NUBAZA-405228 format. One record per residue (C-alpha): residue number from 1; residue in one letter; z, y negated, x negated. Coordinates in steps of 0.1 Angstrom, whole numbers. Each point is the difference from the previous one (the first is absolute). Example, Ala and Ser with C-alpha at 12.3 -4.5 7.8 and 13.67 -1.06 7.14 Angstrom:
> n  res  Z  Y  X
> 1  A  78  45  -123 .
> 2  S  -7  -34  -14 .
This chain:
> n  res  Z  Y  X
> 1  M  -284  -552  -419 .
> 2  V  7  -14  35 .
> 3  N  -12  32  16 .
> 4  A  22  22  -23 .
> 5  K  31  -21  6 .
> 6  T  -7  0  37 .
> 7  R  0  38  0 .
> 8  L  31  1  -22 .
> 9  G  18  -22  24 .
> 10  Y  -10  21  30 .
> 11  I  11  32  -17 .
> 12  L  34  -16  -9 .
> 13  A  4  -8  37 .
> 14  R  -9  35  11 .
> 15  G  26  13  -25 .
> 16  G  27  -22  17 .
> 17  F  1  -27  -28 .
> 18  F  -6  -29  24 .
> 19  K  14  -27  -21 .
> 20  E  -19  12  -31 .
> 21  A  -32  2  21 .
> 22  I  4  -35  14 .
> 23  D  8  -14  -34 .
> 24  S  -30  18  -15 .
> 25  L  -24  -12  27 .
> 26  S  14  -35  0 .
> 27  S  -6  -3  -38 .
> 28  I  -37  5  4 .
> 29  R  -21  -32  -5 .
> 30  I  -25  -1  29 .
> 31  E  -31  -20  -9 .
> 32  K  -19  1  33 .
> 33  E  -31  -17  -15 .
> 34  T  -5  27  -28 .
> 35  L  13  32  16 .
> 36  P  -23  23  20 .
> 37  A  6  0  37 .
> 38  Q  9  37  1 .
> 39  V  27  -4  -27 .
> 40  L  15  -30  20 .
> 41  A  -1  20  32 .
> 42  D  17  30  -16 .
> 43  Y  27  -23  -15 .
> 44  Y  9  -16  33 .
> 45  I  -2  32  20 .
> 46  S  22  18  -26 .
> 47  F  25  -29  -1 .
> 48  G  1  -1  38 .
> 49  R  7  37  2 .
> 50  V  28  -3  -25 .
> 51  Y  18  -25  23 .
> 52  H  -7  22  30 .
> 53  D  15  31  -17 .
> 54  L  30  -21  -10 .
> 55  A  5  -10  36 .
> 56  D  -2  36  11 .
> 57  Y  25  10  -27 .
> 58  A  24  -28  9 .
> 59  K  -1  6  38 .
> 60  D  19  -32  5 .
> 61  D  -8  -25  28 .
> 62  M  6  -30  -23 .
> 63  F  -17  10  -32 .
> 64  S  -26  24  14 .
> 65  S  -16  -27  22 .
> 66  T  -3  -23  -31 .
> 67  Y  -15  27  -21 .
> 68  N  -25  9  28 .
> 69  Q  -10  -37  3 .
> 70  I  -6  -3  -37 .
> 71  G  -20  32  0 .
> 72  N  -21  -12  29 .
> 73  E  -7  -33  -18 .
> 74  L  -12  19  -30 .
> 75  L  -22  23  21 .
> 76  M  -15  -30  18 .
> 77  E  -9  -14  -35 .
> 78  S  -19  32  -8 .
> 79  L  -23  -3  31 .
> 80  S  -20  -29  -16 .
> 81  Y  -9  24  -29 .
> 82  L  -8  31  20 .
> 83  S  -35  12  9 .
> 84  D  7  36  9 .
> 85  S  3  2  38 .
> 86  S  23  30  0 .
> 87  T  25  -18  -23 .
> 88  I  -2  -32  20 .
> 89  Y  9  20  32 .
> 90  Y  28  17  -19 .
> 91  V  15  -33  -13 .
> 92  K  -2  -16  34 .
> 93  G  15  31  16 .
> 94  K  29  0  -24 .
> 95  I  6  -37  6 .
> 96  A  0  6  38 .
> 97  L  24  30  -4 .
> 98  K  25  -21  -20 .
> 99  E  -2  -27  27 .
> 100  D  9  28  25 .
> 101  K  -34  -1  17 .
> 102  V  -2  37  2 .
> 103  A  -29  5  25 .
> 104  E  -22  -25  -19 .
> 105  S  10  16  -32 .
> 106  K  -11  35  13 .
> 107  Q  -35  -13  9 .
> 108  L  -5  -16  -35 .
> 109  Y  12  32  -18 .
> 110  R  -23  21  21 .
> 111  Q  -30  -22  -10 .
> 112  A  11  2  -36 .
> 113  L  2  38  2 .
> 114  E  -35  2  15 .
> 115  L  -15  -21  -28 .
> 116  C  22  16  -28 .
> 117  D  -17  18  -29 .
> 118  T  12  36  4 .
> 119  T  -1  5  -37 .
> 120  D  27  -26  -4 .
> 121  T  28  24  7 .
> 122  E  28  -24  -7 .
> 123  T  -12  -26  24 .
> 124  L  -8  27  26 .
> 125  S  36  14  -2 .
> 126  V  14  -35  4 .
> 127  L  -21  -7  31 .
> 128  L  8  34  16 .
> 129  S  37  -3  -7 .
> 130  T  2  -36  13 .
> 131  L  -19  10  32 .
> 132  A  25  29  5 .
> 133  F  29  -25  -5 .
> 134  I  -16  -24  26 .
> 135  D  -5  28  26 .
> 136  R  36  10  -6 .
> 137  R  10  -36  8 .
> 138  L  -21  2  31 .
> 139  E  16  33  9 .
> 140  L  -33  18  -2 .
> 141  N  17  30  -16 .
> 142  D  -29  25  1 .
> 143  E  -24  -25  -16 .
> 144  A  26  -9  -26 .
> 145  I  4  36  -10 .
> 146  H  -38  3  -1 .
> 147  Y  -4  -28  -25 .
> 148  Y  30  11  -21 .
> 149  V  -16  35  -3 .
> 150  K  -33  -15  -11 .
> 151  A  17  -22  -25 .
> 152  A  20  29  -14 .
> 153  V  -31  22  -3 .
> 154  N  -18  -28  -18 .
> 155  D  29  -4  -25 .
> 156  I  0  38  -6 .
> 157  R  -38  1  -5 .
> 158  S  1  -29  -25 .
> 159  A  32  13  -17 .
> 160  T  17  -33  8 .
> 161  K  38  1  -4 .
> 162  E  6  -22  30 .
> 163  S  30  6  23 .
> 164  V  -7  -24  29 .
> 165  S  -23  22  21 .
> 166  M  22  32  -5 .
> 167  R  32  -19  7 .
> 168  G  -15  -15  32 .
> 169  L  -13  34  11 .
> 170  A  34  16  -6 .
> 171  T  17  -28  20 .
> 172  M  -24  4  30 .
> 173  L  4  38  0 .
> 174  Y  38  -4  -1 .
> 175  Y  5  -26  26 .
> 176  Y  -29  6  24 .
> 177  K  -9  37  -4 .
> 178  N  35  13  -8 .
> 179  D  -15  22  -28 .
> 180  V  29  -1  -24 .
> 181  N  -13  27  -23 .
> 182  L  -34  -16  -6 .
> 183  A  16  -35  -2 .
> 184  S  24  12  -26 .
> 185  E  -28  16  -20 .
> 186  Y  -21  -32  0 .
> 187  I  29  -24  -8 .
> 188  N  8  22  -30 .
> 189  E  -36  -2  -11 .
> 190  A  0  -38  5 .
> 191  F  32  -2  -21 .
> 192  E  -15  19  -28 .
> 193  D  -31  -23  0 .
> 194  A  21  -31  0 .
> 195  T  22  14  -28 .
> 196  F  -31  9  -20 .
> 197  Y  -15  -34  5 .
> 198  G  33  -18  -6 .
> 199  T  -1  -23  31 .
> 200  R  37  -9  3 .
> 201  H  -2  -18  33 .
> 202  R  -19  29  16 .
> 203  I  25  25  -15 .
> 204  N  27  -21  17 .
> 205  V  -18  1  33 .
> 206  I  -6  38  -2 .
> 207  G  36  4  -12 .
> 208  T  12  -14  34 .
> 209  L  -21  25  19 .
> 210  L  4  31  -22 .
> 211  P  37  7  8 .
> 212  V  -7  -4  37 .
> 213  F  -29  24  0 .
> 214  V  16  25  -23 .
> 215  G  34  -3  18 .
> 216  E  -18  7  33 .
> 217  K  -17  30  -15 .
> 218  L  32  13  -13 .
> 219  D  16  -5  34 .
> 220  I  -29  19  16 .
> 221  E  3  27  -26 .
> 222  Q  38  1  6 .
> 223  V  -7  3  37 .
> 224  K  -25  27  -6 .
> 225  R  24  19  -22 .
> 226  Q  28  -5  25 .
> 227  T  -23  12  28 .
> 228  F  -11  29  -22 .
> 229  Q  37  9  -7 .
> 230  D  9  -4  37 .
> 231  G  -30  22  9 .
> 232  L  10  25  -26 .
> 233  I  35  1  13 .
> 234  L  -12  4  36 .
> 235  T  -25  26  -10 .
> 236  S  28  19  -19 .
> 237  I  22  -3  31 .
> 238  F  -27  13  22 .
> 239  A  -8  28  -25 .
> 240  I  37  10  -1 .
> 241  I  1  -1  38 .
> 242  L  -32  20  2 .
> 243  I  14  26  -25 .
> 244  V  33  2  19 .
> 245  A  -20  4  33 .
> 246  I  -22  27  -15 .
> 247  I  31  18  -14 .
> 248  Y  17  -3  34 .
> 249  I  -31  13  18 .
> 250  L  -2  29  -25 .
> 251  V  36  8  6 .
> 252  Q  -4  -2  37 .
> 253  M  -30  22  -2 .
> 254  K  19  25  -20 .
> 255  H  28  -1  25 .
> 256  L  -26  3  28 .
> 257  R  -15  31  -17 .
> 258  H  35  14  -5 .
> 259  S  8  -7  37 .
> 260  R  -33  16  10 .
> 261  Q  8  31  -20 .
> 262  L  35  2  15 .
> 263  L  -16  -5  35 .
> 264  E  -24  28  -8 .
> 265  K  29  23  -11 .
> 266  L  19  -9  32 .
> 267  N  -31  7  20 .
> 268  L  -3  34  -17 .
> 269  K  37  7  6 .
> 270  L  -4  -11  36 .
> 271  S  -31  22  4 .
> 272  E  20  29  -16 .
> 273  A  29  -7  24 .
> 274  N  -23  0  29 .
> 275  R  -16  32  -12 .
> 276  I  34  16  -2 .
> 277  K  11  -13  33 .
> 278  N  -32  11  17 .
> 279  S  2  34  -16 .
> 280  Y  36  5  10 .
> 281  I  -7  -13  35 .
> 282  G  -30  23  4 .
> 283  H  17  30  -14 .
> 284  Y  32  -3  21 .
> 285  L  -19  -10  31 .
> 286  D  -20  32  -3 .
> 287  A  32  20  -7 .
> 288  T  19  -17  29 .
> 289  F  -28  7  25 .
> 290  K  -2  36  -11 .
> 291  L  37  3  5 .
> 292  V  -2  -17  34 .
> 293  N  -28  23  11 .
> 294  Q  19  31  -12 .
> 295  L  32  -11  18 .
> 296  D  -20  -7  32 .
> 297  N  -15  35  -3 .
> 298  F  35  15  -7 .
> 299  V  15  -17  30 .
> 300  L  -28  12  23 .
> 301  V  1  36  -13 .
> 302  G  38  -1  0 .
> 303  Q  2  -11  37 .
> 304  Q  -24  28  9 .
> 305  K  21  26  -18 .
> 306  L  32  -13  16 .
> 307  E  -17  2  34 .
> 308  N  -11  36  -7 .
> 309  K  35  7  -15 .
> 310  Q  -15  11  -33 .
> 311  Y  31  -9  -20 .
> 312  D  -7  22  -31 .
> 313  S  -35  -14  -4 .
> 314  L  14  -36  3 .
> 315  S  27  8  -27 .
> 316  S  -27  13  -23 .
> 317  M  -21  -32  6 .
> 318  I  30  -22  -8 .
> 319  Q  5  18  -33 .
> 320  N  -36  -4  -9 .
> 321  L  2  -37  8 .
> 322  N  30  -4  -24 .
> 323  S  -20  18  -28 .
> 324  D  -30  -23  7 .
> 325  F  20  -32  -2 .
> 326  N  27  7  -26 .
> 327  R  11  -29  -23 .
> 328  K  -13  18  -32 .
> 329  S  -36  -1  12 .
> 330  A  5  -36  10 .
> 331  F  12  -9  -35 .
> 332  A  -29  19  -16 .
> 333  D  -24  -20  22 .
> 334  F  17  -33  -9 .
> 335  D  -1  9  -37 .
> 336  R  -38  8  1 .
> 337  T  -8  -31  19 .
> 338  F  21  -23  -22 .
> 339  L  -12  14  -33 .
> 340  S  -36  -3  11 .
> 341  L  6  -37  5 .
> 342  F  22  -4  -31 .
> 343  P  -12  26  -25 .
> 344  T  18  -16  -29 .
> 345  F  33  -5  19 .
> 346  V  20  26  -19 .
> 347  E  -13  -12  -34 .
> 348  N  7  -37  8 .
> 349  F  34  10  14 .
> 350  N  10  18  -32 .
> 351  S  -11  -30  -20 .
> 352  L  28  -20  16 .
> 353  L  27  25  -10 .
> 354  Q  18  7  -33 .
> 355  P  -19  25  -22 .
> 356  N  26  28  6 .
> 357  D  1  -5  38 .
> 358  K  -37  4  9 .
> 359  F  -10  25  28 .
> 360  A  -21  31  -8 .
> 361  L  -15  16  31 .
> 362  E  -11  36  2 .
> 363  N  -24  -7  28 .
> 364  K  -20  -32  -6 .
> 365  D  -10  -1  37 .
> 366  A  36  -2  12 .
> 367  L  29  -24  -4 .
> 368  N  37  8  -4 .
> 369  S  27  -16  21 .
> 370  T  5  -30  -23 .
> 371  L  -36  -8  -4 .
> 372  R  -5  4  38 .
> 373  I  27  -27  6 .
> 374  F  -16  -24  -24 .
> 375  A  -34  8  15 .
> 376  L  12  -13  33 .
> 377  I  14  -31  -18 .
> 378  R  -35  -5  -15 .
> 379  L  -14  1  35 .
> 380  G  24  -28  11 .
> 381  I  27  21  16 .
> 382  T  31  -13  -18 .
> 383  E  29  5  24 .
> 384  S  21  31  -9 .
> 385  E  6  8  37 .
> 386  Q  -37  1  8 .
> 387  I  -7  21  -31 .
> 388  S  28  24  10 .
> 389  E  -15  4  35 .
> 390  I  -35  7  -14 .
> 391  L  11  25  -27 .
> 392  G  29  16  19 .
> 393  Y  25  -10  -26 .
> 394  S  33  -17  5 .
> 395  V  3  -37  -7 .
> 396  N  24  7  -28 .
> 397  T  -23  25  -16 .
> 398  V  -29  -26  0 .
> 399  Y  23  -27  -14 .
> 400  N  12  23  -28 .
> 401  Y  -35  10  -9 .
> 402  R  -10  -37  -2 .
> 403  V  30  -11  -21 .
> 404  R  -1  30  -24 .
> 405  T  -38  -5  -7 .
> 406  R  4  -38  -3 .
> 407  N  26  5  -27 .
> 408  K  -25  21  -20 .
> 409  A  -26  -28  1 .
> 410  V  -10  -21  -30 .
> 411  D  5  -31  21 .
> 412  P  25  9  27 .
> 413  A  1  -35  15 .
> 414  N  -37  0  8 .
> 415  F  -5  37  4 .
> 416  E  -8  1  37 .
> 417  K  -22  -32  -3 .
> 418  N  -20  18  -26 .
> 419  I  -3  31  22 .
> 420  K  -16  -22  27 .
> 421  K  -26  -12  -26 .
> 422  I  -13  36  -8 .
> 423  G  -37  3  7 .
> 424  L  -6  -38  1 .
């Protein structure tokens, strides 16, 4: 009965019913002469742990110190009934810890752990968790995490719904490893265990940590989301810039191809113009030198005939010269040369005129007077005075031809400009 009531009182304390636990344990009649030593030891240890848990729950300098003192007195009472070395070291270590003798307490708990029966999973978890707490007090953080992990693993293996080890591990990961995600996961696990077991004071302790961890995780998630959104926005901006740049490059390449095509056309036109120029220069240089040679020969022979007074022969030679160099033959030569360079000139010229005003030539190798005037304009000779001198027409005749033909054009304003483009 004493053993059962002792366990009931301890269970009430673990559930947060400290007054009920103390009342229950205080109501037990302790007959030291008749009760077994182990029952007495369990009673005093359990009663002492109740007061220690009440001190941890109160967290008050005035009352907690009183509760710890009562708990230590009860634990001291248990020592006279203990025979198990591991339990003795555990009790002494707990007394030293509550007296704030942390280093001494660590040595006692380590000895208790070395002698502990590993099959006693509850005691093993208590020793490991308390050693982790002591190392945390001593700022030995890596060792504290090591013991918390071993205690948590022991609880999981023994299916013990205990939250101390998991809560301590979550706290260490949060404050010393900055692992918010894992700390949040473990504190949630500890909260579920405490809720399942019904330990109100541990639920309260976890309840003070849970919002901090979860809030931090939410903040981190928010930062991640914001970072993702910012990254998405920047990526979108860069993508838009890249697309615009690609479009711009493609447009510029298109313009470049167009410019290259225009340049090629201009080069072709330039080549054609050079060909025409070279052909004309070559043809008329050849004709000019022939004329010069013939004139030189005429002058030489004429002087000889004058010296010999052969006047009839000289007159006949002059007549022959006029027949060789008459204007009609010069026009025929010009027509042949021009049409060889611009074979479609007449056809292109007619395309610029109204349908009823087109020219129809009997001899396709010869030009009429009008076409000859505009042939000179196509070659760049645009002044009426110069054209009149070449063709032997009056200036007014040339002017009238130009005006009359322009009025027959489809586009009179640009007629002569279009003439200059024939063959290009």
